[in-house]
C-alpha positions, 0 to 999 in steps of 0.5 A: 137060489141058483146062480145063472153062471154056476154051471159054466164056472164049476164042473165035476166029472160024472164019475165023481159023487155028485153030492161032493160038489153040488153048485146049486147046493153050494149057492144056497149054503152061501146065501140064504138058507133055512139055517138063516131063518133058524138063526134069525128066529133065535136072535129075535127070541134072545133079543126079547129076553135081553130087553127084559134083562136091560129093564131089570138091570136099570131097576136094579141100579135104581134099587142099589142107588136108593139103598146106598145113598138114601137108605130106602128100598125103592126102584124109583129112578134116583141120582146120587147127586142129591145125597146128604151123606157128607164125608161118608159118600167117599166110602160108598163106592169103596164098599161096592168095589170090594164086593165086585172084587170078591165076585170077580175072584170067586165067580169069574174074572171076566166080569171086570172091564167095560164089556165090548173089548171082552166080547171082541176077544171072545169073537176073535180067540174063543170061537165066540164062547162066553161062560154062561155065568157071565149072564148073571154076574155081569149085570149084577156086578155092574148094578153094584158098581153103578148103584154105589156111585160108579161113573159108568153107563148101563150100556157096557154091561148090558152089551156084555150081558147080551153077548154072553146070553147070545153066546150061551144060546149058541152053545146049546144049539147045533151051530158052527162057531161062525154062527155062534159069533152071529148070535153073540153079536146079535145079543150084544147089539140088542142090549144096546138097542134096548137101553138106548132105542138106537136100532141103526146105530146098534147094527153099525156097532156090530159091523164096525166093532164085533162082526168083522164082516158084512154078509146077508147071513150075518147082518139079517139076524143082527138087524132083526135082533136090534129091531126087537131090542128097540121095540123092547125099549119103546115098550119098557122105557118109552118112545121119546128121545133118550137125550131130548134137546132144543130143536136145531136149525140148519148150520151155516157154512161158517158154523160148520167149519167151526164144528169140524175144527172142534171135532178135530180138537176132540179127536186129539183129546179122544186119543189122550183119553184112550191112552190114559185109561191104559196108562192107569191100568199099567200102574195098577198092574205094578201094585204088589197086591191081588187084583181083586183089591184094585177096584176098591183102590180105584173107588177112592177116586170116585168117592173123593170126586163125588164128595166135591162134585156129587153130579159125577156119581152114577150113570149120569144120563141126566148130565148128558141131557143137561149138557145138550140143553146148552144152559149148564153153568161153567163150573158144572161143565168143567166138573163134568169134563175134568172131574168125571174124567178123573173118577172114570179113568181111575176106576175103569183102569182099576178093573172094576165093572162098568161101561165106557159109552156114557162117560165118553159122551159126558166128557165129550159133551162137556168138552164141546160146550167148553169149545163153543164157549171159547169160540163164542167169546173170541168170535161172537159172529161164528154162528155156532150154538152150544147145544150143537157143540155139545152134540158134536162133542159127545159123538166126536169123542166116541168116534175118535176113542172107539174108532166107530165113525158111522156108529157115533154119527147115527147114535147121536142122531137116534138118541136126540132125533135132530135131523139138522144135527147130522151134517155137523155130526158127520163133519166133526166125527170124521175130523175126530176119526181122522186125527185119532187114526194118526195118534193111536194104533188101536182104540179104547175098545181094541187096545186091551186085547191087542196088548194080549197079542190078539190082532183086530181087523181094521179094514173090510175089503172084498175077498181077493179070491172072489174077484180073481178068475182061475185064468189069472192064476193059471199056468200054461200046461206042458207036456209033463202035465198031459198025464194029470188026472182030470176027474176033478177040473175047473174052467178058466172063467171060474172064480179063484176061491172055487179052485181053492175049495176044490184043491182043499176038498179033494186034497189035490196038489194040482188042479187041471184047467180045461177048455170049456169048448172041448174039455181039453187041458189048457193049464193047471192051478196049484197053491203056489200059482194061487198065492202068486196071483193073490200077492200080485193082486194086493200089490197092484192095488197098493201101487201109486199110479198117475192115471191122468197126466196133466202135462200130457193132456195140456199138450194134447189140448194145445195141439188140437187148438192149433189144428182148429186155428189152422183150419180156419 
């Protein structure tokens, strides 16, 4: 691919090696090249394998659930909610957590946690390198955790496993750290797509939480991996909605206002939920015993709540479907809202292996139902319905806690296939995101690594150096500059990032700027002038300006009116 203006913007003296800075070669390297095709093919292959791993993980969870709660060797789908163990049910999660603690101590401590933060940390600090052993230990520990009653979803572990597999593939390939980041992200999001069948939401998750960039080189392999993961879901899990619900009708304006209010309230709760997880972690940090025993202590909360409310045990995807039906009794809704939160927050804060998405959806959906019940009781003409309240509740909780607005909206749509839910979802999730933005600095996904001193990007802006021309940073040439070597030079219409590349490539302190008409020296660019131009550009974008003066425009209108009347 050849940019039409490339020859005008970068020039190198003929005396230099032409291969040192070939504009056509640079254009190809920075857009679409053979390496992109190579990465995409590998990402698709990885996604196929990760889809199989996702199916194995689900079957393994079923097997351990059947063994733990029903004493039978079977991979048939089963829920701990119907067990008849009585008080013995309290000890099942504790036994499972002891096994996880031993695995973490002897195998790898990286299996602890809920998946996405750990993947983010590797992207930001370790050149996207994850130990290959995580590919085996993470799904196995998660299956034991969930299969023995842990109130988690399978999505967190498979995202972590997919990321580990992608990272492992990247480490045995001859690729750069940035390309390895793409492979890690493609593997992680392919895992999410394989579990939920949500290709677009998985791509958005990559953009909002893992990639920290948006470019063809990164998004194409990720998108293809997510498409492959979804194809695996259709093949291995079926083609229907993951969480079927009654058909929704288009919301009225009054109902939409109530949904947005509900989203804002859930945004407050999302911030509190996120803070509570790390408050529990802080409490466990103060215990005078080794961290390998913390999951067993946290599992006491799972067992006790599971004894009084068995439906809080295990993955609980069926609970989400029941909430979306809008027909659950109040007692069960309260249990899913409060008891599920207690067992999940204490056990996750203890450092066991599990996910966050399914619990957030469950707690948010139950909160949405409670909100809808209260509104319908006091305002029966509000025109809202409970299934929509559950839908916006679960998505708003995810958007507020994870700071993944677009992912939450599209995910809720893709798992339910309700197009009339999109408008309430967008309104409620935006309100939740807005409120949580002011109530907490990080998110449930970033707080852990921020506490370790790892800064996480919170905004995505175009590179200022690609928007500024060399002329914006150029200092006028003086008599002292006439003796500067012009073997390497640049034109004033070039982009500033190209000047930076030349300064770095040739270790220059000063880069001459020539007139393109006659190749005479008209200025110079130095690292300091580039820094000054960059700083001025950023500050100019943040200055408060009144572009249109209402008072001035009013006066102009009055003057024109008088002229018109005088003419008459």
